[in-house]
VMD Tcl script that builds the backbone (N, CA, C; Angstrom):
set m [mol new atoms 498]
animate dup $m
set s [atomselect $m all]
$s set {name element resname resid chain x y z} {
  {N N UNK 1 A 50.965 7.112 -39.288}
  {CA C UNK 1 A 51.151 6.051 -39.633}
  {C C UNK 1 A 51.537 5.400 -38.809}
  {N N UNK 2 A 50.794 3.620 -38.101}
  {CA C UNK 2 A 51.276 3.305 -37.471}
  {C C UNK 2 A 52.784 2.330 -37.541}
  {N N UNK 3 A 52.996 1.849 -36.226}
  {CA C UNK 3 A 53.884 1.002 -36.365}
  {C C UNK 3 A 53.650 -0.642 -36.937}
  {N N UNK 4 A 54.040 -1.169 -38.044}
  {CA C UNK 4 A 53.785 -3.149 -38.370}
  {C C UNK 4 A 53.964 -3.302 -36.908}
  {N N UNK 5 A 55.188 -3.010 -36.512}
  {CA C UNK 5 A 55.109 -4.415 -34.609}
  {C C UNK 5 A 54.204 -3.619 -33.855}
  {N N UNK 6 A 53.207 -2.495 -33.764}
  {CA C UNK 6 A 52.119 -2.370 -32.355}
  {C C UNK 6 A 51.248 -2.904 -32.842}
  {N N UNK 7 A 50.764 -4.168 -32.131}
  {CA C UNK 7 A 49.182 -4.811 -31.859}
  {C C UNK 7 A 48.107 -3.627 -32.218}
  {N N UNK 8 A 47.193 -4.732 -33.006}
  {CA C UNK 8 A 46.444 -3.952 -32.895}
  {C C UNK 8 A 45.295 -3.927 -32.506}
  {N N UNK 9 A 44.758 -2.666 -31.672}
  {CA C UNK 9 A 44.085 -2.473 -30.394}
  {C C UNK 9 A 42.945 -3.586 -30.620}
  {N N UNK 10 A 42.072 -4.049 -29.267}
  {CA C UNK 10 A 41.352 -5.377 -29.415}
  {C C UNK 10 A 40.151 -4.769 -29.994}
  {N N UNK 11 A 39.490 -5.815 -30.208}
  {CA C UNK 11 A 37.609 -5.305 -31.720}
  {C C UNK 11 A 37.206 -4.858 -29.945}
  {N N UNK 12 A 36.807 -3.794 -30.411}
  {CA C UNK 12 A 35.176 -3.501 -29.227}
  {C C UNK 12 A 34.190 -4.246 -29.281}
  {N N UNK 13 A 33.867 -4.559 -28.184}
  {CA C UNK 13 A 32.717 -5.296 -27.938}
  {C C UNK 13 A 31.082 -4.339 -27.825}
  {N N UNK 14 A 30.177 -4.800 -27.805}
  {CA C UNK 14 A 28.867 -4.232 -28.062}
  {C C UNK 14 A 28.908 -2.808 -26.228}
  {N N UNK 15 A 29.032 -1.801 -26.551}
  {CA C UNK 15 A 28.085 -1.136 -25.561}
  {C C UNK 15 A 27.311 -1.766 -24.683}
  {N N UNK 16 A 27.300 -0.919 -24.017}
  {CA C UNK 16 A 26.464 -1.444 -22.133}
  {C C UNK 16 A 25.168 -0.845 -22.755}
  {N N UNK 17 A 24.719 -0.262 -24.024}
  {CA C UNK 17 A 23.727 0.109 -24.750}
  {C C UNK 17 A 23.217 -1.148 -25.141}
  {N N UNK 18 A 23.628 -1.972 -25.984}
  {CA C UNK 18 A 24.059 -2.461 -27.072}
  {C C UNK 18 A 23.748 -3.890 -26.952}
  {N N UNK 19 A 24.230 -4.066 -25.299}
  {CA C UNK 19 A 23.814 -5.220 -25.065}
  {C C UNK 19 A 22.447 -5.682 -23.705}
  {N N UNK 20 A 21.665 -4.072 -24.039}
  {CA C UNK 20 A 20.773 -3.936 -23.417}
  {C C UNK 20 A 19.947 -3.681 -23.940}
  {N N UNK 21 A 19.898 -3.536 -25.342}
  {CA C UNK 21 A 19.243 -4.233 -26.282}
  {C C UNK 21 A 19.314 -5.872 -27.041}
  {N N UNK 22 A 20.605 -6.389 -26.735}
  {CA C UNK 22 A 20.479 -7.688 -26.984}
  {C C UNK 22 A 19.697 -8.637 -26.349}
  {N N UNK 23 A 19.756 -7.420 -25.059}
  {CA C UNK 23 A 18.481 -8.452 -23.646}
  {C C UNK 23 A 17.603 -8.641 -23.845}
  {N N UNK 24 A 16.796 -7.019 -24.270}
  {CA C UNK 24 A 16.253 -6.820 -24.209}
  {C C UNK 24 A 14.728 -7.324 -26.271}
  {N N UNK 25 A 15.503 -7.809 -26.915}
  {CA C UNK 25 A 15.241 -8.992 -27.845}
  {C C UNK 25 A 15.727 -10.407 -27.585}
  {N N UNK 26 A 16.515 -10.436 -26.603}
  {CA C UNK 26 A 16.296 -11.907 -26.241}
  {C C UNK 26 A 15.349 -12.389 -25.883}
  {N N UNK 27 A 14.586 -11.040 -24.780}
  {CA C UNK 27 A 13.391 -11.333 -24.382}
  {C C UNK 27 A 12.415 -12.315 -25.157}
  {N N UNK 28 A 11.865 -10.824 -26.015}
  {CA C UNK 28 A 10.354 -11.008 -26.848}
  {C C UNK 28 A 11.427 -11.946 -28.270}
  {N N UNK 29 A 12.056 -12.331 -29.000}
  {CA C UNK 29 A 12.186 -13.727 -29.685}
  {C C UNK 29 A 12.393 -15.245 -28.631}
  {N N UNK 30 A 12.096 -14.854 -26.922}
  {CA C UNK 30 A 12.148 -15.846 -26.506}
  {C C UNK 30 A 10.645 -16.118 -26.265}
  {N N UNK 31 A 9.952 -15.597 -25.737}
  {CA C UNK 31 A 8.290 -15.960 -26.002}
  {C C UNK 31 A 8.047 -15.488 -27.405}
  {N N UNK 32 A 8.823 -15.083 -28.129}
  {CA C UNK 32 A 8.005 -15.811 -30.129}
  {C C UNK 32 A 8.366 -16.975 -29.799}
  {N N UNK 33 A 9.679 -18.130 -29.707}
  {CA C UNK 33 A 9.570 -19.283 -29.077}
  {C C UNK 33 A 8.885 -20.272 -28.747}
  {N N UNK 34 A 8.602 -19.227 -27.674}
  {CA C UNK 34 A 7.338 -20.357 -26.536}
  {C C UNK 34 A 6.393 -20.274 -27.325}
  {N N UNK 35 A 6.087 -19.202 -27.652}
  {CA C UNK 35 A 4.741 -19.772 -28.289}
  {C C UNK 35 A 4.173 -20.202 -29.699}
  {N N UNK 36 A 6.408 -20.169 -30.633}
  {CA C UNK 36 A 5.905 -21.607 -32.052}
  {C C UNK 36 A 6.309 -22.905 -31.523}
  {N N UNK 37 A 7.114 -23.699 -30.262}
  {CA C UNK 37 A 7.701 -24.391 -29.400}
  {C C UNK 37 A 5.548 -24.988 -29.478}
  {N N UNK 38 A 4.879 -24.233 -28.276}
  {CA C UNK 38 A 3.272 -25.073 -28.160}
  {C C UNK 38 A 2.732 -24.989 -28.880}
  {N N UNK 39 A 2.656 -23.656 -29.903}
  {CA C UNK 39 A 1.508 -24.343 -31.536}
  {C C UNK 39 A 2.493 -25.472 -32.255}
  {N N UNK 40 A 3.238 -25.312 -32.851}
  {CA C UNK 40 A 3.553 -26.499 -33.498}
  {C C UNK 40 A 4.426 -28.139 -32.957}
  {N N UNK 41 A 4.745 -28.354 -31.653}
  {CA C UNK 41 A 4.947 -29.198 -31.078}
  {C C UNK 41 A 6.056 -29.970 -31.214}
  {N N UNK 42 A 7.079 -28.142 -32.225}
  {CA C UNK 42 A 8.310 -28.017 -32.040}
  {C C UNK 42 A 9.395 -28.485 -30.405}
  {N N UNK 43 A 11.113 -29.358 -30.734}
  {CA C UNK 43 A 11.301 -28.920 -29.579}
  {C C UNK 43 A 11.759 -27.527 -28.984}
  {N N UNK 44 A 12.668 -27.911 -27.843}
  {CA C UNK 44 A 13.498 -26.498 -27.703}
  {C C UNK 44 A 14.074 -26.668 -28.559}
  {N N UNK 45 A 15.198 -27.484 -28.840}
  {CA C UNK 45 A 16.237 -27.675 -29.393}
  {C C UNK 45 A 16.437 -26.260 -30.763}
  {N N UNK 46 A 15.418 -27.064 -31.355}
  {CA C UNK 46 A 14.855 -26.513 -33.317}
  {C C UNK 46 A 14.327 -25.473 -33.338}
  {N N UNK 47 A 13.741 -25.182 -32.723}
  {CA C UNK 47 A 13.270 -23.469 -32.221}
  {C C UNK 47 A 14.404 -22.856 -32.202}
  {N N UNK 48 A 15.433 -22.466 -30.869}
  {CA C UNK 48 A 16.895 -22.096 -29.980}
  {C C UNK 48 A 17.491 -22.306 -31.716}
  {N N UNK 49 A 18.035 -23.132 -32.264}
  {CA C UNK 49 A 18.123 -23.254 -33.164}
  {C C UNK 49 A 17.958 -22.198 -34.631}
  {N N UNK 50 A 16.932 -22.438 -34.918}
  {CA C UNK 50 A 16.124 -21.692 -35.751}
  {C C UNK 50 A 15.978 -20.270 -35.584}
  {N N UNK 51 A 16.107 -19.766 -34.399}
  {CA C UNK 51 A 15.158 -18.733 -33.969}
  {C C UNK 51 A 17.346 -17.874 -34.379}
  {N N UNK 52 A 17.903 -18.520 -33.629}
  {CA C UNK 52 A 19.684 -18.370 -33.503}
  {C C UNK 52 A 20.100 -18.005 -34.979}
  {N N UNK 53 A 19.674 -18.982 -36.251}
  {CA C UNK 53 A 20.209 -19.484 -37.253}
  {C C UNK 53 A 19.523 -18.394 -38.566}
  {N N UNK 54 A 17.811 -17.790 -38.454}
  {CA C UNK 54 A 17.349 -16.982 -39.235}
  {C C UNK 54 A 16.566 -15.946 -38.688}
  {N N UNK 55 A 16.663 -15.976 -37.630}
  {CA C UNK 55 A 15.588 -14.305 -37.127}
  {C C UNK 55 A 16.701 -13.263 -36.214}
  {N N UNK 56 A 18.006 -13.904 -35.358}
  {CA C UNK 56 A 18.649 -12.947 -34.562}
  {C C UNK 56 A 19.383 -12.070 -36.382}
  {N N UNK 57 A 18.970 -11.060 -36.041}
  {CA C UNK 57 A 19.541 -10.071 -37.483}
  {C C UNK 57 A 19.516 -10.236 -38.531}
  {N N UNK 58 A 17.988 -11.282 -38.710}
  {CA C UNK 58 A 17.562 -11.447 -40.227}
  {C C UNK 58 A 17.020 -9.801 -40.960}
  {N N UNK 59 A 16.707 -9.809 -41.692}
  {CA C UNK 59 A 16.216 -8.991 -42.732}
  {C C UNK 59 A 15.174 -9.105 -42.966}
  {N N UNK 60 A 14.236 -8.822 -43.010}
  {CA C UNK 60 A 12.496 -9.069 -42.999}
  {C C UNK 60 A 11.501 -8.065 -44.309}
  {N N UNK 61 A 11.573 -7.567 -45.347}
  {CA C UNK 61 A 10.140 -7.009 -45.722}
  {C C UNK 61 A 11.628 -5.195 -45.917}
  {N N UNK 62 A 12.682 -5.620 -45.814}
  {CA C UNK 62 A 13.732 -4.312 -45.779}
  {C C UNK 62 A 14.204 -4.262 -43.947}
  {N N UNK 63 A 13.639 -4.725 -43.275}
  {CA C UNK 63 A 13.532 -4.567 -42.012}
  {C C UNK 63 A 14.535 -4.898 -41.290}
  {N N UNK 64 A 15.587 -4.838 -40.861}
  {CA C UNK 64 A 16.995 -5.360 -39.757}
  {C C UNK 64 A 15.642 -5.814 -38.483}
  {N N UNK 65 A 15.761 -7.241 -37.887}
  {CA C UNK 65 A 15.430 -7.643 -36.984}
  {C C UNK 65 A 16.686 -7.122 -36.438}
  {N N UNK 66 A 15.885 -7.416 -34.587}
  {CA C UNK 66 A 17.356 -7.050 -33.390}
  {C C UNK 66 A 18.562 -8.473 -33.509}
  {N N UNK 67 A 19.221 -7.937 -32.745}
  {CA C UNK 67 A 20.696 -8.707 -32.717}
  {C C UNK 67 A 20.331 -9.420 -31.236}
  {N N UNK 68 A 19.715 -10.384 -31.579}
  {CA C UNK 68 A 19.976 -10.543 -29.535}
  {C C UNK 68 A 20.743 -11.446 -28.504}
  {N N UNK 69 A 20.572 -11.535 -27.837}
  {CA C UNK 69 A 21.841 -12.291 -26.975}
  {C C UNK 69 A 21.128 -13.686 -26.828}
  {N N UNK 70 A 22.278 -14.228 -27.580}
  {CA C UNK 70 A 22.138 -16.044 -27.186}
  {C C UNK 70 A 22.330 -16.734 -26.416}
  {N N UNK 71 A 23.278 -15.845 -25.757}
  {CA C UNK 71 A 22.603 -16.581 -23.757}
  {C C UNK 71 A 21.892 -16.431 -23.433}
  {N N UNK 72 A 21.248 -15.459 -23.095}
  {CA C UNK 72 A 19.671 -15.421 -22.601}
  {C C UNK 72 A 18.456 -16.003 -22.804}
  {N N UNK 73 A 18.896 -15.825 -24.270}
  {CA C UNK 73 A 17.747 -16.243 -25.465}
  {C C UNK 73 A 17.894 -18.048 -24.644}
  {N N UNK 74 A 19.476 -18.283 -24.968}
  {CA C UNK 74 A 18.639 -19.863 -24.632}
  {C C UNK 74 A 18.210 -21.307 -22.976}
  {N N UNK 75 A 18.750 -19.491 -22.516}
  {CA C UNK 75 A 18.909 -20.044 -20.630}
  {C C UNK 75 A 18.191 -19.529 -20.938}
  {N N UNK 76 A 16.788 -18.322 -21.052}
  {CA C UNK 76 A 15.419 -18.620 -20.485}
  {C C UNK 76 A 14.268 -19.688 -21.293}
  {N N UNK 77 A 14.901 -19.994 -22.450}
  {CA C UNK 77 A 14.406 -20.908 -23.211}
  {C C UNK 77 A 14.363 -22.488 -22.501}
  {N N UNK 78 A 15.774 -22.298 -22.413}
  {CA C UNK 78 A 15.658 -24.141 -21.353}
  {C C UNK 78 A 15.189 -24.042 -19.624}
  {N N UNK 79 A 15.351 -23.098 -19.301}
  {CA C UNK 79 A 14.542 -23.091 -18.144}
  {C C UNK 79 A 13.223 -22.697 -17.803}
  {N N UNK 80 A 12.191 -22.397 -18.994}
  {CA C UNK 80 A 11.089 -22.375 -18.950}
  {C C UNK 80 A 10.579 -23.592 -19.372}
  {N N UNK 81 A 10.859 -24.282 -19.922}
  {CA C UNK 81 A 11.211 -25.917 -20.228}
  {C C UNK 81 A 11.343 -26.934 -18.831}
  {N N UNK 82 A 12.572 -26.858 -18.603}
  {CA C UNK 82 A 12.688 -27.443 -17.550}
  {C C UNK 82 A 11.547 -27.391 -16.104}
  {N N UNK 83 A 11.390 -26.147 -15.886}
  {CA C UNK 83 A 10.785 -25.235 -14.633}
  {C C UNK 83 A 9.137 -24.967 -15.006}
  {N N UNK 84 A 8.877 -24.883 -16.215}
  {CA C UNK 84 A 7.970 -24.757 -17.136}
  {C C UNK 84 A 6.142 -24.817 -15.882}
  {N N UNK 85 A 6.571 -26.964 -15.202}
  {CA C UNK 85 A 5.036 -27.116 -14.170}
  {C C UNK 85 A 5.152 -26.055 -12.926}
  {N N UNK 86 A 6.362 -25.367 -12.038}
  {CA C UNK 86 A 6.248 -24.585 -11.797}
  {C C UNK 86 A 6.196 -23.099 -11.569}
  {N N UNK 87 A 6.502 -22.697 -13.067}
  {CA C UNK 87 A 5.978 -21.278 -13.450}
  {C C UNK 87 A 4.421 -21.397 -13.498}
  {N N UNK 88 A 3.852 -22.128 -14.097}
  {CA C UNK 88 A 2.724 -22.222 -14.620}
  {C C UNK 88 A 1.772 -22.148 -13.192}
  {N N UNK 89 A 2.158 -22.835 -12.221}
  {CA C UNK 89 A 1.904 -22.754 -10.735}
  {C C UNK 89 A 1.749 -21.609 -10.038}
  {N N UNK 90 A 2.641 -20.960 -10.347}
  {CA C UNK 90 A 2.872 -19.562 -9.716}
  {C C UNK 90 A 2.308 -18.309 -10.514}
  {N N UNK 91 A 2.438 -18.787 -11.668}
  {CA C UNK 91 A 0.681 -18.221 -12.508}
  {C C UNK 91 A -0.471 -18.011 -12.328}
  {N N UNK 92 A -0.643 -19.533 -11.948}
  {CA C UNK 92 A -1.626 -19.607 -11.658}
  {C C UNK 92 A -2.383 -19.266 -10.591}
  {N N UNK 93 A -1.171 -18.727 -9.184}
  {CA C UNK 93 A -1.659 -18.152 -8.386}
  {C C UNK 93 A -1.991 -16.715 -8.080}
  {N N UNK 94 A -0.889 -16.190 -9.197}
  {CA C UNK 94 A -1.345 -14.654 -9.791}
  {C C UNK 94 A -2.364 -14.360 -10.225}
  {N N UNK 95 A -2.953 -15.434 -11.379}
  {CA C UNK 95 A -4.365 -15.101 -11.812}
  {C C UNK 95 A -5.230 -15.777 -11.064}
  {N N UNK 96 A -6.754 -14.270 -11.150}
  {CA C UNK 96 A -8.358 -15.348 -10.461}
  {C C UNK 96 A -7.946 -16.595 -10.900}
  {N N UNK 97 A -8.913 -17.194 -9.879}
  {CA C UNK 97 A -9.158 -18.642 -9.789}
  {C C UNK 97 A -10.223 -18.889 -10.768}
  {N N UNK 98 A -10.468 -17.747 -11.692}
  {CA C UNK 98 A -11.415 -18.688 -13.421}
  {C C UNK 98 A -10.668 -18.475 -14.091}
  {N N UNK 99 A -9.812 -17.962 -14.031}
  {CA C UNK 99 A -8.354 -17.877 -15.623}
  {C C UNK 99 A -7.051 -18.285 -15.410}
  {N N UNK 100 A -7.363 -20.114 -15.250}
  {CA C UNK 100 A -5.768 -20.524 -15.349}
  {C C UNK 100 A -5.081 -20.512 -16.254}
  {N N UNK 101 A -3.536 -20.983 -16.260}
  {CA C UNK 101 A -3.109 -20.178 -17.651}
  {C C UNK 101 A -3.121 -21.061 -18.533}
  {N N UNK 102 A -4.251 -22.157 -18.113}
  {CA C UNK 102 A -4.019 -22.708 -20.418}
  {C C UNK 102 A -5.169 -21.992 -20.434}
  {N N UNK 103 A -5.914 -21.268 -20.186}
  {CA C UNK 103 A -7.225 -20.411 -20.627}
  {C C UNK 103 A -6.415 -19.380 -21.319}
  {N N UNK 104 A -5.539 -18.596 -20.722}
  {CA C UNK 104 A -5.102 -17.032 -21.149}
  {C C UNK 104 A -5.079 -17.454 -22.434}
  {N N UNK 105 A -4.863 -16.594 -23.537}
  {CA C UNK 105 A -4.189 -16.332 -24.360}
  {C C UNK 105 A -2.550 -16.458 -24.848}
  {N N UNK 106 A -2.278 -17.473 -25.362}
  {CA C UNK 106 A -1.328 -17.988 -25.941}
  {C C UNK 106 A -0.610 -17.007 -25.579}
  {N N UNK 107 A 0.129 -16.302 -26.047}
  {CA C UNK 107 A 1.424 -15.200 -26.714}
  {C C UNK 107 A 1.548 -15.029 -25.019}
  {N N UNK 108 A 0.383 -15.059 -24.241}
  {CA C UNK 108 A 0.941 -14.253 -22.818}
  {C C UNK 108 A 1.131 -15.557 -22.023}
  {N N UNK 109 A 0.750 -16.964 -22.191}
  {CA C UNK 109 A 1.387 -17.874 -21.540}
  {C C UNK 109 A 3.032 -17.616 -21.905}
  {N N UNK 110 A 2.959 -17.762 -23.058}
  {CA C UNK 110 A 4.628 -17.665 -23.636}
  {C C UNK 110 A 5.313 -16.854 -22.768}
  {N N UNK 111 A 4.531 -15.113 -22.523}
  {CA C UNK 111 A 5.314 -14.396 -21.962}
  {C C UNK 111 A 5.782 -14.813 -19.998}
  {N N UNK 112 A 4.332 -15.216 -19.760}
  {CA C UNK 112 A 4.273 -15.663 -18.136}
  {C C UNK 112 A 5.398 -16.617 -18.216}
  {N N UNK 113 A 5.720 -17.831 -19.304}
  {CA C UNK 113 A 6.455 -18.950 -18.580}
  {C C UNK 113 A 8.501 -17.712 -19.219}
  {N N UNK 114 A 8.278 -17.245 -19.658}
  {CA C UNK 114 A 9.487 -16.679 -20.698}
  {C C UNK 114 A 9.658 -15.849 -19.090}
  {N N UNK 115 A 9.523 -15.321 -18.512}
  {CA C UNK 115 A 9.312 -14.139 -17.036}
  {C C UNK 115 A 9.436 -14.936 -15.995}
  {N N UNK 116 A 8.559 -15.639 -16.213}
  {CA C UNK 116 A 8.695 -16.319 -15.094}
  {C C UNK 116 A 9.911 -17.842 -15.108}
  {N N UNK 117 A 10.644 -17.702 -16.010}
  {CA C UNK 117 A 12.231 -18.676 -16.063}
  {C C UNK 117 A 12.857 -18.364 -15.685}
  {N N UNK 118 A 12.431 -16.413 -15.661}
  {CA C UNK 118 A 14.328 -15.411 -15.160}
  {C C UNK 118 A 13.819 -15.523 -14.082}
  {N N UNK 119 A 12.777 -15.334 -13.378}
  {CA C UNK 119 A 12.058 -15.012 -12.285}
  {C C UNK 119 A 12.960 -16.164 -11.064}
  {N N UNK 120 A 12.855 -17.824 -11.454}
  {CA C UNK 120 A 13.245 -18.562 -10.846}
  {C C UNK 120 A 14.310 -18.639 -11.198}
  {N N UNK 121 A 14.848 -18.640 -12.281}
  {CA C UNK 121 A 16.544 -18.836 -11.817}
  {C C UNK 121 A 17.770 -17.640 -12.929}
  {N N UNK 122 A 16.768 -16.458 -13.013}
  {CA C UNK 122 A 17.878 -15.193 -13.896}
  {C C UNK 122 A 18.539 -14.863 -12.449}
  {N N UNK 123 A 19.484 -13.909 -13.691}
  {CA C UNK 123 A 20.702 -13.693 -12.384}
  {C C UNK 123 A 20.003 -11.826 -12.422}
  {N N UNK 124 A 18.863 -11.216 -13.557}
  {CA C UNK 124 A 17.943 -9.913 -12.660}
  {C C UNK 124 A 17.233 -10.028 -12.322}
  {N N UNK 125 A 17.281 -8.841 -11.970}
  {CA C UNK 125 A 16.342 -8.714 -10.084}
  {C C UNK 125 A 15.240 -8.370 -10.803}
  {N N UNK 126 A 14.272 -8.742 -10.014}
  {CA C UNK 126 A 12.805 -9.021 -10.340}
  {C C UNK 126 A 12.211 -8.289 -11.187}
  {N N UNK 127 A 12.581 -6.155 -10.855}
  {CA C UNK 127 A 11.566 -5.159 -10.495}
  {C C UNK 127 A 12.469 -5.227 -13.089}
  {N N UNK 128 A 13.504 -5.590 -13.248}
  {CA C UNK 128 A 13.984 -5.736 -14.379}
  {C C UNK 128 A 13.384 -6.805 -15.352}
  {N N UNK 129 A 12.218 -7.550 -14.811}
  {CA C UNK 129 A 12.309 -8.662 -15.316}
  {C C UNK 129 A 10.788 -8.176 -15.868}
  {N N UNK 130 A 10.444 -8.005 -14.134}
  {CA C UNK 130 A 8.896 -7.388 -15.072}
  {C C UNK 130 A 8.688 -5.564 -15.787}
  {N N UNK 131 A 9.662 -5.572 -15.610}
  {CA C UNK 131 A 9.682 -4.211 -16.529}
  {C C UNK 131 A 9.464 -4.238 -18.243}
  {N N UNK 132 A 10.945 -5.112 -18.227}
  {CA C UNK 132 A 10.576 -5.726 -19.476}
  {C C UNK 132 A 9.877 -6.543 -20.303}
  {N N UNK 133 A 9.656 -7.474 -19.728}
  {CA C UNK 133 A 8.495 -8.431 -20.167}
  {C C UNK 133 A 7.301 -7.317 -20.811}
  {N N UNK 134 A 6.905 -6.295 -19.651}
  {CA C UNK 134 A 6.108 -5.568 -20.081}
  {C C UNK 134 A 6.077 -4.327 -21.353}
  {N N UNK 135 A 6.864 -4.219 -21.527}
  {CA C UNK 135 A 7.718 -3.852 -22.775}
  {C C UNK 135 A 7.665 -4.915 -23.888}
  {N N UNK 136 A 7.434 -6.437 -22.955}
  {CA C UNK 136 A 6.971 -7.108 -24.698}
  {C C UNK 136 A 6.064 -7.357 -24.587}
  {N N UNK 137 A 5.168 -6.621 -23.491}
  {CA C UNK 137 A 3.742 -6.594 -23.693}
  {C C UNK 137 A 3.237 -5.627 -24.458}
  {N N UNK 138 A 3.714 -4.372 -24.640}
  {CA C UNK 138 A 3.295 -3.284 -24.833}
  {C C UNK 138 A 3.714 -3.688 -26.821}
  {N N UNK 139 A 4.918 -5.016 -26.835}
  {CA C UNK 139 A 5.010 -5.231 -28.375}
  {C C UNK 139 A 4.125 -5.958 -29.200}
  {N N UNK 140 A 3.517 -7.471 -28.504}
  {CA C UNK 140 A 2.843 -7.094 -29.224}
  {C C UNK 140 A 0.889 -6.868 -28.905}
  {N N UNK 141 A 1.339 -6.299 -28.047}
  {CA C UNK 141 A -0.418 -5.699 -27.838}
  {C C UNK 141 A -0.561 -4.281 -27.752}
  {N N UNK 142 A -0.319 -3.307 -28.608}
  {CA C UNK 142 A 0.516 -2.220 -28.589}
  {C C UNK 142 A -0.910 -1.115 -27.841}
  {N N UNK 143 A -1.543 -1.785 -28.630}
  {CA C UNK 143 A -3.377 -0.532 -27.650}
  {C C UNK 143 A -4.443 -1.117 -26.809}
  {N N UNK 144 A -3.677 -2.402 -26.234}
  {CA C UNK 144 A -4.965 -2.826 -24.616}
  {C C UNK 144 A -4.223 -2.841 -24.260}
  {N N UNK 145 A -5.310 -3.595 -23.176}
  {CA C UNK 145 A -4.886 -3.549 -21.453}
  {C C UNK 145 A -3.723 -4.455 -21.062}
  {N N UNK 146 A -3.527 -5.587 -21.995}
  {CA C UNK 146 A -2.747 -6.647 -21.298}
  {C C UNK 146 A -1.143 -5.938 -21.014}
  {N N UNK 147 A -0.916 -4.907 -20.900}
  {CA C UNK 147 A 0.419 -4.658 -21.089}
  {C C UNK 147 A 0.258 -3.980 -18.644}
  {N N UNK 148 A -0.373 -3.508 -19.143}
  {CA C UNK 148 A -0.924 -3.618 -17.181}
  {C C UNK 148 A -1.609 -4.842 -16.505}
  {N N UNK 149 A -2.025 -5.797 -16.757}
  {CA C UNK 149 A -2.248 -7.293 -16.441}
  {C C UNK 149 A -0.620 -7.988 -16.388}
  {N N UNK 150 A -0.390 -8.224 -17.727}
  {CA C UNK 150 A 1.455 -8.164 -17.204}
  {C C UNK 150 A 1.884 -8.081 -16.381}
  {N N UNK 151 A 1.873 -6.598 -16.160}
  {CA C UNK 151 A 2.584 -6.297 -15.094}
  {C C UNK 151 A 2.463 -5.793 -13.916}
  {N N UNK 152 A 0.671 -6.661 -13.261}
  {CA C UNK 152 A 0.016 -7.114 -12.565}
  {C C UNK 152 A 0.860 -8.742 -11.955}
  {N N UNK 153 A 0.113 -9.254 -12.765}
  {CA C UNK 153 A 1.052 -10.592 -12.706}
  {C C UNK 153 A 1.782 -10.987 -12.417}
  {N N UNK 154 A 2.809 -10.574 -13.337}
  {CA C UNK 154 A 4.376 -10.823 -12.941}
  {C C UNK 154 A 4.758 -9.883 -11.611}
  {N N UNK 155 A 4.058 -8.886 -10.998}
  {CA C UNK 155 A 4.284 -8.516 -9.372}
  {C C UNK 155 A 4.226 -9.358 -8.627}
  {N N UNK 156 A 2.811 -10.136 -8.937}
  {CA C UNK 156 A 2.398 -11.513 -8.106}
  {C C UNK 156 A 3.468 -12.307 -8.029}
  {N N UNK 157 A 4.124 -12.836 -9.103}
  {CA C UNK 157 A 4.756 -13.639 -9.976}
  {C C UNK 157 A 5.921 -13.572 -9.221}
  {N N UNK 158 A 6.531 -12.929 -9.703}
  {CA C UNK 158 A 7.791 -12.347 -8.122}
  {C C UNK 158 A 8.040 -12.459 -7.187}
  {N N UNK 159 A 6.957 -11.981 -6.008}
  {CA C UNK 159 A 7.107 -11.842 -5.497}
  {C C UNK 159 A 6.567 -13.231 -4.760}
  {N N UNK 160 A 6.291 -14.080 -5.202}
  {CA C UNK 160 A 6.323 -15.351 -4.868}
  {C C UNK 160 A 7.584 -16.023 -5.578}
  {N N UNK 161 A 8.284 -15.749 -6.174}
  {CA C UNK 161 A 9.688 -16.609 -6.462}
  {C C UNK 161 A 10.843 -15.693 -5.394}
  {N N UNK 162 A 10.423 -14.668 -5.716}
  {CA C UNK 162 A 11.794 -13.923 -4.504}
  {C C UNK 162 A 11.123 -12.990 -3.767}
  {N N UNK 163 A 10.322 -13.729 -2.605}
  {CA C UNK 163 A 9.804 -12.447 -1.713}
  {C C UNK 163 A 11.116 -11.720 -0.762}
  {N N UNK 164 A 12.650 -12.316 -1.007}
  {CA C UNK 164 A 13.822 -11.614 -0.768}
  {C C UNK 164 A 13.926 -10.093 -1.488}
  {N N UNK 165 A 13.448 -9.866 -2.884}
  {CA C UNK 165 A 13.873 -9.135 -3.229}
  {C C UNK 165 A 12.697 -7.885 -3.320}
  {N N UNK 166 A 12.173 -8.332 -2.293}
  {CA C UNK 166 A 10.929 -6.998 -1.707}
  {C C UNK 166 A 10.985 -6.386 -0.768}
}
mol reanalyze $m
mol bondsrecalc $m
mol representation Tube
mol addrep $m
């Protein structure tokens, strides 16, 4: 039996693996949110609130959605919006001339903007950003060649944004 005078142990925070999973989920949600913003014309604040309130950890059709890292999610959205012109230019340089960013699949466009935001302003090493967003591409395109395409484009963008990391 514990002594009532003893303070309760501090609550445990998420484990290292749980934090990694939350960051991965935040990246997936950021791509979805950027896609939604482009498709619907909603503001970044409206979409951020919707995701944080109704999607993070929500249960749909008996499946629980992952709990995303709200700080990374919000920062990625804000940076993608604030740096969109720069990110789109980096993406255009990484794509062949015949395929400017406005001609690619809207999901890929959102993915490149989210990843570009992290490459321009993020704290994560470029190789981590590339790996994470290739995984996001696999979630959206499990059967296609898009993950390889994403890897090549993000590698070029990373070298453009942070050449010192290579």
